[in-house]
N, C-alpha and C positions, 0 to 999 in steps of 0.2 A: 759279437755285437751285443751291447748291453740292453737289457729290457727293464722296464719299470713296472712294478706291480701296483695296480690301482685298486683301491677298495670299492667294490660295487655295492649299490643300494638297490634292493628289489623295489620294483614299481608295480603297483596293483591298481585296479580300476573297479569301482563299485557299480552295481546295477540294481535298481535304477539310480541315475544320478539325481542329486538334490538340486532344488531350484534356488539359485543364488542370483542376486543383483548387486553388482559392485558400484558403489557411489563414491565419486571422487570429491573430496572435501578440500576447500581452500585452507591455507594456513590459518586464516582468521577463524574459520569454523572449527578447525582442529583444536586451536587454543581455547575456544569457547566451550566445547564439549568435554575437554579434558581438565577444565578448571575445577577448583574445589566446590564452587557453587554453580555447577552447570545447570542451565535452564532447560525447561522442557521444549523440545522441538516439535513442531506440528506439520503434518502433511495435510494440505487443504486444497480443495477443488470447489468450483462454484456449483450450486445446485442446478438441476436440469433446466429449470426455467431461465437461469441466467446464461448457462453455457450454450443454449440454443439461440441466443440473441445478443451477441457481443455489441457493446456500445462503441467500440473502436471503429474507425472509418476503414472498413475492409470490403473487398469484393466478396461475392458469395463463395468463391473457391477458397479464398484465404480464411473466411469465417469457418468453413467446413473443416479445414485443416487445423484450426486453432480451437475447435470446439471442445475437445477432450484434453485436459492437461491437469497437472498437479503442481503445487507450489510447496516448497519447504520454507517454513516460517520460523524465525527466531523471535524473541520478544519484540524486536524493533526492525528487523529486515526481512525481505522476501526474496527468494530465489526460485527461478523456474527450473524444474527438473526435466532434463532432455536426455533422450536415449541416443547414444552414439554407436554406430556399427563399426566393427573392427574386422580387418582381414585376418588378423592373428587372434585366435581364440585364447582365452585365459583359463587356466585350470586351477581349481581350488584344491590344494593338497593338504592332507592330514598325516602327520608322522605317527607311526605306531611301532610297537615291538611285539615279539612272540613270547614275552616273558611268561604270560599266563599259560601258554601251551607247555612251556618247560616245567612250570610248577606242577601242572597236572601229570606230566609224564614222570616226574620224580616220585610222586606218590605211588606209582605202580612198579617202579624198578629202583632198588636201593643200591645197584652196582655203581660205585663211585666213578669208574672209568667211563662207563656208558653215559652216566649223567654229565660228565665233563664234555664228552663229545656232543651230546645232545644240546647242552647249553651253548657250545660254540656254534652249532648249526642253527639253533632255533631262536636264541636270544639275540636276534638281529634287527636292526632298525630298518623299517620299510617306509615307503611313501605311497600314499593311496590317493588317487584322484576321486574326489567325491562330487565335483561339479565342474561343468564346462560352460564358460560364459562367452558367447559370441558378440556381446555388446556390453557397454558400460553406461552408467548414468553420470551426467555432469550437471553442475549447477550454473545457471546463467542469470545475470542481473544487468539489465540495460543501463546505459549511462544515466538516464533520468530517473531510474528506479521504478518501482511500482506504486500505484496510487489506488486508494480505496474509493475515491470519488466516483468513478464510472459505475461501480457496483452499488454504491449507496444511492446514487441518483435513480437507479432502476428499482431499488428496494423500498426506499422511504416514501411515505405518502406526501403528496404535494399540498402544502398549506397556503391558501390564498386569503385575501381579505374577506372573501365571502364564506370562508369556512366557519360553520356554526360551532357553538360550544355547548349546545343543548345536551349532548351525549357525554359530557365530561363529568366525572365524579369529583366534585369540589369538596366533599366532606373528608379531607385528608389533611394530616399534619405534615410538616416539612420533612420529618424523618422518614415517614412512610413513603412520601413522594420521592425522596432521594434514593431509597432502597429499591423502589419499583423501577425508577429510571435506570439504575445500575443493572438490575436484572434484565430489563428490556434491551439495553445496549449490548450486554454480554451475549444474550441469545441471538441478537442480530449479527454481531461480529463473528459468531461461530460459523456462519455461512458465507463470510466474505473471505476470499482466498488470498489475503495479505496479512501481515503481522498485526498484532493488536495495537501497537504504537501507531502504525500507519492508518489503521481503522479510526483510532481516536483523532488523529490529525485530520483525516478526511471529514470526520464528524464535525470538528470545529470549523473547518473551511466552509462547510455548507450551512453553518448555523443550525445544525440539526438539533432537535429537542424531542422529549418524550411528553406526551399528553395522554393520560389515561382516558379510555373510552369504554363503551359497552361492547366493543368488538371482541372477537375471539382472541383472548390473551395468549393462546397456545401457538399462534402463528407469529413467528419472529418478524418484527418490524411493523406489525399492524398498528401499533400505537406510537410509532416513531415517524417524525415529520421533518420535511425540509421546507422552509418558507420561500415564497417567491421573492424576487428582487424588490418588488414594490412594497411587500410587507416588511422586509428588512429596512428599507429606507424609512418607512413610517415609524417603525419601532425606534430607530436611531434618532429620528426627529423628535419623538416624544421624550427620549432620554435627554437630549440637549436642552429642550425647553424646560423639562422638569428640574434639571440641574441649575438652570439660570434662576428659576422661581424660588428654589430652596437654598440658593447660595452655595451649591456644591461646585467646587473648582475641579473640573475634569482634567486639568493640567497637573494636578497633584494627587497624592494617594487619597482614596476615599473608601468608605464601606459600601459594598454592593447592596447590602440591605437598605441603607439609607437612600441610595439612588433609586431602588425599587419603590420605596415609599413616595418618592418625589413624583413618580409618574401616575400614581393613583388619583382618581378624581376626588371631589369634596366628600362624596359618600363612601370612599374607600373601595370603589369598584375598580376592577382590573380592566384596562383598555385592551390588553392582550394577555395571553397565557404567561405565567411566571417563568416557565421553562424557556419560552421564546425570548423573553427579555434577557435571561441569563446567557442564552446562546449568542445573542447579538453582542452583548457586552464582552463576553469572553473572546469573541472573534477579534476584537481590537485591543485586547489587554496583553500586557506582558505575561509570560508564563501561562499561555492560553490553554494548555492541556492539563493544568493542575486542578485537582478536584476541590470541592467545597467552595465554589465561587459565591454561594449564597450568603455566607457569613464572614468572609475574610476581607481583609484590606487588599486593594489592588490598585493598579495604575494603568493608564492607557499608554500604549506605545505609539508615539506620534507618527512616525513614518508609516507604520502598518495601518493606522487609522485613516490617515489622509489618502493613501492609495486605495484602501478598501471602499471608502465612502464614494470616491470618484468613480471607481469601476462599477460599483453596485448601482449608483444613481444612473449611470449611462445605460446599464442593462435594463433598468426599470423603465426609463423614459424613451430610449432609442434602441430597441432590440434589433431593428432591421434598417435597411437603407431607406425604405419608404417613410420611416418614422424618425429620420435623422433630425438632430437638434442643431441650432446655430451654435457655433463654438463659443461665442461670447455669452449666450444664454446658459450653456452648459457650465462654463467656468464660474459664472456668478452663482448659479444654484449650488454648485459644489462648495463654494466658499460659505454659503448660507447654512450648510450642514456641519460646520466645524466651529470649534471655539474661536473666539474673536482673534486671538493672537496668532492663530495658525492660518488665517485667510491669505496672508501674503505668500505662503509657500505653495499655493495651488498652481500647478502647471501641467500641461499635457505630458511632459517628460516624467511625471510622477506615476503615470498609469503603467501597468504591466506591459511588457513588450508584446505586440500583436493583439492587444485587447480592444483596439479601436481602429476604425477606418474613416478616411476622409473622402466621402463621395464627391465633394466639390470643394472649392477653396474656402467656403464659409461654414460648412456643416460637418457633423461628426456623428458616428453611430457605433454601436457595440459589435464586437466580433465574438461569437460563441466559441467555446473550447474545441468543439469538433472541427470548426472551420480553421481554427488556429493550427490544429494538428495536421490538417490537410495541407495548409500553406507551408508548414515546416517540412512536411514530407516531400512536397513538390519542389521546394527550394533545394533540399539535399539531393533529390533525384536530378534536378537540372544541373547542379554543381558537379555531381559525379559524371553526368553525361558530357558536360563541357570539358572536364578534365580528360575523360577518355577520348573524346573527339580530338582534343588538342594533341594528345600523345599519338593518336593514329595518324594525324596529319603531318606530324613532325618526325616521322620515322626516317625520312630521307635526310633530314638535318643531322640526325644522330650518326648515320653512316657517313655523311660528309665530314663530320668532325673526326671520326675514326680514321678516315683516309688521310686527313691532314696530318695526323700524328705520325 
């Protein structure tokens, strides 16, 4: 009976074991980190004040479970890091040899035969287990992705029309203002557990802006604001009126600085902060996340502008069912806040899906983001339950079809 000789590899085990966490990367991330210009990846989690009060519509138990988490952020994407338990442990192995032992032994004994025997016995490859992993880490991204808006809403100050400007430092040149704004934004984004690009997009969506005050500048977000819907509507109305008076065509390219001058009164006084003006204009412009909006040429993106004005006006004037507006009244007011040639394009179908509700055949009101998410969640739950119920009811039909075959 023939036998086969198999080479054996000694297996050793270190004590104590090292602490390893295995993270599974998607092909997209592998390509990103292995590129010649690999970006810096960040592990971010919300500060304690945010992690203890999530804005998502969750029950108390769900909120407790989601309280502690960490996100892996690339420059433009966010992944949730989740721990996955495994029934099969993974061992981290490190190859090694005994060459060093052989070298030391040769220094003590110059006998060639003995050295050869020792080299054959000791210069052997071994495998050493240095860590044991009973779980792995995986990256998860929901279909809709992650948004910085819920975190920014909780962090930013709320700016209403009654917000005074007596504590604002107005003895600043534009360059100092821009640098201060960038530093304030970067400090704020450092505590937002999503990528920087998503933070910037959320900042634009909220029309957020920086206004220096005498408050403690060491607290991130203390000088960062988000305007109310009414303030945004008033600013936009001033922009449209100023453009008409100064002959600025909002349907073509224009200089933002010229548009700003058009909203100043006869004495050169500002009706609202310059940063707020820039935030509102940037919200409806093409390439809305590009820096330097104060001095560059820009143009308004018509579909974005029409939709945003309608949604914002509805939020400002009819935030609840009890304050619902008549549909005709709302549509006419929406048209009045647009350039003349765009008025004919106003229609309820231009509003974002789920952003409004019709309490009765003639009125309309705004639906807030939290209520939209609840509605989407309920619809998906109802659809899933209906599908499950249908399958459970039709099991006998499946067996009937099998018997017919």
